[in-house]
C-alpha positions as CSV (number, residue, x, y, z in Angstrom):
1,M,0.0,0.0,0.0
2,D,1.4,3.4,-1.0
3,V,0.9,5.9,1.8
4,I,-0.4,9.2,0.6
5,H,-0.7,10.9,4.1
6,Y,0.8,9.8,7.4
7,P,-1.2,10.7,10.6
8,R,0.0,13.5,12.8
9,L,0.4,13.0,16.5
10,D,-2.7,15.1,17.3
11,T,-4.7,12.8,14.9
12,V,-3.5,9.6,16.7
13,L,-4.3,11.1,20.1
14,M,-7.8,12.2,18.9
15,V,-8.6,8.6,17.7
16,E,-7.2,7.1,20.9
17,E,-9.4,9.4,23.1
18,F,-12.5,8.7,21.0
19,I,-12.0,5.0,21.3
20,K,-11.4,5.3,25.0
21,E,-14.7,7.2,25.4
22,H,-16.7,4.9,23.2
23,S,-15.0,1.6,23.9
24,G,-17.1,-1.3,22.6
25,E,-19.7,0.9,20.8
26,Y,-18.5,0.9,17.2
27,K,-17.0,-1.3,14.5
28,K,-14.0,0.0,12.6
29,K,-15.8,1.9,9.8
30,S,-18.6,3.4,11.9
31,L,-15.9,4.5,14.4
32,W,-14.3,6.5,11.6
33,E,-17.6,7.9,10.5
34,N,-18.3,9.2,14.1
35,L,-14.9,10.8,14.9
36,P,-15.1,14.4,16.0
37,K,-12.9,15.5,13.1
38,K,-13.0,14.1,9.6
39,M,-9.9,12.5,8.0
40,M,-9.1,10.4,5.0
41,Y,-9.9,6.8,5.5
42,Q,-6.3,5.8,4.6
43,T,-4.9,8.0,7.4
44,Y,-7.5,6.6,9.8
45,S,-6.6,3.0,8.8
46,L,-2.9,3.6,9.4
47,T,-3.8,5.0,12.9
48,F,-6.1,2.1,13.6
49,D,-3.5,-0.5,12.5
50,Y,-0.9,1.2,14.7
51,L,-3.2,1.1,17.8
52,E,-4.2,-2.5,17.1
53,R,-0.6,-3.7,16.6
54,S,0.7,-1.9,19.7
55,G,-1.9,-3.7,21.8
56,K,-3.9,-0.6,22.7
57,I,-7.2,-1.7,21.0
58,A,-8.8,-5.0,20.1
59,R,-12.0,-6.2,18.4
60,D,-14.6,-8.5,20.0
61,R,-16.6,-11.3,18.3
62,E,-19.0,-8.7,16.9
63,D,-16.0,-6.8,15.5
64,K,-16.6,-3.8,17.8
65,V,-13.5,-1.9,18.8
66,A,-12.5,-1.7,22.5
67,W,-9.7,0.1,24.4
68,I,-7.6,-2.5,26.2
69,W,-4.4,-0.7,27.1
70,N,-3.9,-0.6,30.9
71,P,-0.3,0.3,31.8
72,K,-0.9,0.2,35.6
73,L,-2.2,-3.4,35.4
74,T,0.5,-4.4,33.0
75,A,3.2,-3.1,35.4
76,K,1.5,-4.8,38.4
77,Y,1.8,-8.2,36.7
78,A,5.2,-7.5,35.1
79,N,6.7,-7.0,38.6
80,R,5.3,-10.3,40.1
81,P,8.2,-12.8,40.4
82,D,5.8,-15.8,40.0
83,L,4.7,-14.6,36.6
84,R,7.1,-14.3,33.7
85,A,7.0,-14.0,29.9
86,R,8.1,-17.2,28.1
């Protein structure tokens, strides 16, 4: 895929905040349609893919998007000696 326009930081943050506020309400396309500011779908898709690959969002069985990133909980479990990554 040839990238025409990369997202700016304020765009990524806007999408993150919208997903946090509306976690579990929208599927990918309807999320884009309801964002507070309009953007090209390609730019949105790059942002969405970044958030999904970085483990900040996930989709449920109905394909609805949810915010799953919780750094405090991750740190809590990462510091437990009885739990370790394999």
